[in-house]
N, C-alpha and C positions, 0 to 999 in steps of 0.2 A: 653516442656512438652508433654507427649504422653499419650493419653487415650487408654487403652487396650480394647480387646473385652468385651462386656457387661457382659458376664458370670463372669468375674473377677472384673468388675466395681462395681457390685451391692453388698452391704453389708447390713446386718440386724442389724444395730446399728446407733447411732448418727454419723454424718459426719461433717467435717469442711467445712464451706462456706466462701470463701474469698471475702471480700468487699473492699480491698485496691488495686486499679487498677494499680498504677504506679510502684510497686516494681518488676514486671516481665513484660513479653510481654502483651501488651494491649488486644490482641485478644485470649488469652490463655483460657483453661478450668479453671473455677473458683471453680468447685466442682470435684476434681479428682476421688472421689469415691461417687457413688450415692446410696441412700437408697430409700425406697418406697414412700417418699414424695418430694424429691428434684427434681429439673428440671433445664435444661440448653439448650439454643438453639443459633444457629447462623442464622441470618435472612439476606436474600439478596432479592432485588427486582429491577425491571426495568420497566419503562413505556415509551411508544413511544412518539415521539415529537408531534403527533396529539392527544394524550391523549385517544386513543381508543384500544390500545393493551398493554399487560403487562405480566410479569412473576414474580412469587414469589416462592422462594426456601428456605425451612427451614429444615435442619437436626437438630434433637434434641433428648434428652433423658429426661425421666420423665413423670409423669401422667398428661400432659396438655390436650391432646385429646384422650389418650388411656392408654396403659400400661406404666410402668416405664422403659421399654427397648427401644433401639434405634428405631427411627421412622423418616420418611421423608415425608414432606408435599409439594406438588407441585401444583401450580395453574397457568394456562395459559389462557389469554383472547386473542382470535385471532382477526385479523382485521375485520372479519365478525361478531364479537360479540359472537361467540361460546365460552363457558367456559369449560375448562378441569380442573377437580379437582381430585387429587389422594393422598390418605394417605396410606403409606406403613408401616406396623408394622413388625419388624424383630424378635420379640420374644426373649427368654432368650439366644439364641445362636447368636443373631444379632451382627454385627461388626460395630463399629464406632471408627475410629482412628482420633485423632487430634494432630498435632504437631505444634511447633512454631519456627520461625527463625526471630530474631529481634522482632518487634512488631506484625508481621503478622502471621496468622494461615494458615495451610493447613490441609485438612481432606478428609476422604473417608467414605462413609456409604454403607452398603450392600456389594455386590460383585462389587463395582465400579458403583452402580446405580447413585450416585452423588459424584463428586470430586470437591474440590476447592483448589486453590493454591494462597496464598497471598504473596505479596512482603514484605520484612522485614520492609520497611518504610511505609507500608499501602498504597502505591501509586497505586497499581493495584491488582485486583483479577481476576483470570481466573477460570471460572466455566464450568463444563462439565456434561451433563445429558446423561445417557446411559440406558434407560428403554425400551429396545426393546420389552419386553413382554407386554408393554402398548403402543407400537408404538410411543414413544416419545424419540427423541435424539437431540443432538445439543450442542451449546456453548453459554455462556454469558460472556462478558468481561466488567469489571467495572474499570474505570480510575478515580482516586479520584480528586475532585474539591474542597475539603475542608479538613481542619485539623481535627483530632479526638477531641472529647470533652466528658465531663461528665456533664450532667445537675445536678445542685445543688452543684457543686464543681469545682475548677480549675483543669484542667488536669495537671498532674505532679506526682512526686514520692509519694506524700502523699495523692493523690486524693482518695476519698472513695465514694461508691455507696450506703451506708447504710441508706440514708434518709428514704426510704421506704424499710425496710429490707426484705420484702417478694417479692419485684420486683426490683432487681438490674439491672442497664441499663448503658451500655457504647456505644457510637456512634463512629464507626470506619470510616464511610464514610457518613457524613451528606448530601453530594451531590456528584455525579459522572457522568461522561459521560458513557453511556451504549451502547454496541453493542451486539445485540441479533441475533442469527441465529439458530432457532429450527425447527424441523419437527414434526408435530403432525398428525399421520396418513399419509394421502396423502397431507396435507396442510403444507406449509412453513410459519413460523412466523418469519420474519426477519425485524428488525428495529433498528434505533439509537434513543437515547433519554436520559432520566435521570435515574441514578442508585442510590443505597443506600445500606448500610450494617451496621447493629448494632448487639448487642447480649444482651440476658437477662438470668438471673439465680436467683434461690432462694431456700430456705429450705423447703417451703410448697407451695401448690397451692394458687395463689393470689386470686382466686375466693372466698376464705373464708373471705377476707378483703375488696376487691374492689367491689363496687356496679356497677359502669360503668366507662369507660375510653375512651376518644377520643384521637386519635393520628394520625399524618400525617406528610408528608414532600413534598416538591416540589421546583420548581424553577420558578421565575417570573422575567423575564429580567435579570438584574445583581444580583438579590437577590436569595440566597438559604435559605430555611426555614425548620425548624423542630419544631413541636408544640405538646403539649399534655395537657390534663386536666383529672385528676384522682379524683374520688369521692368515699370515702370509706363508709363502713357501720356504721362507728363510727362518722360520721359528718365531717370528715377531707376532705378538698379540697386542692389539690396541683396542680398547673399548671406551665408549663415551656415553654420556647421558646428559640431557637437559630436562629439567623439571621446573614448571612454573605453577604457582598456586594463586588463583585469583588475579592472574596477569603479572605477578611478581616472580622473578626467577629465584628459586631456592636452591637449585643445584645446576652447575655447569661444570662437568667433570670430563677429563680426558686422561686415561690411565693405561698402564701396561701391566696391571695385576688384576686380581679378581674382585677389587672393590666395586667395579661395575661388571656384572656378569649377565649373559643372555644364554639361556639353556632351553632347547626344545624338549618337549615331552610327548609321549604317545606310545603305541604298541610297537615294540621292537625298533625304536628309533636308534639310528646309528650316530654316535658322536665320537669323532668328527664325521661328517657325511663322507661316504666312501665311493659315491658315483654321482654323476650329474643327475639332478632332479630326483634325488632320493628323499622325497618330501611328502608323498601322499599319505603316509602313515603318521605324520606329525599332527598332533591335536592342539598344540598351543606352545607358548613360550613362557618361562619364568624369567622375570627381569628383576634383578637385585641391584640397588644403587646405594652405595655408602659414600656419600660425597657432600652432604649438607654442611653448612657453616658451623653447625653445632655437633657435627659428627652423627647426624641422624641417619637412620637406615630407611630407605623407601623400597617397597616391594610392589610389583605389579604383575598380574597374571593375564596373559592374552589367550583366549580360547576361540578357536576358529569356528566360523560358520560356513564359509565357502573357501575352497582351495582352488587355485587356478595355476595351470602350468605355464611358465614363461616361455619366451621365444627360444626355440631350438633346444629345449631342455637344459638351459644354462641358469635358469632361476625359477623360483616359484613365488607366488603371492597369495596371501590369505587376508580375508576380512573377517572381523568377528568382534567379540566382546572383550572389554578391558576393565579389570577391577584392581583396586589397590590404593596405596597411599603411604603415609609415614607410619612406621611401626610405633605403636603406642598412641597413635592419633586416629582421627576419623578417616575411614576409607570411603571411596566413591566408586561409581561404575559408569561405564560408557562404552564407546566403540573405538576401533582402530584398524590400522592396516600394517602388515608386516611382510617381510620378504626374506628369502634365502637366495643368495647369489653364489653360484658354484656348487660343488667344487669344480674348478677350472683345470685345464690340462697342465698348466705350469710353464716354466721357461722352456723355450724351444732350443 
């Protein structure tokens, strides 16, 4: 499937939003034609093995942080702790192409500002940044260490993402080996570490429905982990977690109770968050997962090294250290990335 330039992508009418993931390529565009409310993005990140450097790359369309035309969001944390944030909006003549071979996607946004090439089996993604006007260039390579999955459903031909229809989510790389070689101005940001790739899409902006959302991923020893907790304005709580050990999935849970819980900690942390970006006093997150086939309990602790404020104060992101494992078993340590989105303003 191929997305044409945005001038022919955008339509002033109702559009089809696909929520069945297994009938075509997993990493395909799920909204081939966009209107003024729909959105879709491909998310990639990498964090260094010491948990102090990172890169996040998000090509997307839709009014998530700007207009409904193609945009590219880039964030880099350097080894010295400097933070580079850049949002590029391409306007009605902006170009964003996405094609698929097998289950993998390849795409380009702008005049080659960001290019990604995915293998048909989702085993590897090669990313290239060429933003000379912002003095940022280089490459990121992600080599998968986990099978794709859909939270709240089994991956396969009939898998669906419609559990929360306003925020569809498929995970293409829950964990990956990352090799990063970027140049930011005169500084080189080069590291190996953990990588990740997922994608989201929906018919309307999720801020109308979600009060706040915790999400993150990481690696702790032999464990690869993805977690989230979503709280809506209508009193619904949905949490989920995916845990893999040595490449084998041991937990894939989607619940509406506290059997999967994500709780921030720190000095005077407010739960639930009471204002946008009420985050710089958060020191980490406790993640408890009771969802193993044998009723096992898994506990992970994320401790932040670097806090970054997200776009327009609507989310925050941390990179840091992750420790944990199965209660009664051997624990491991590593690094991860986590976010708080919201609280948003709610229904209008």
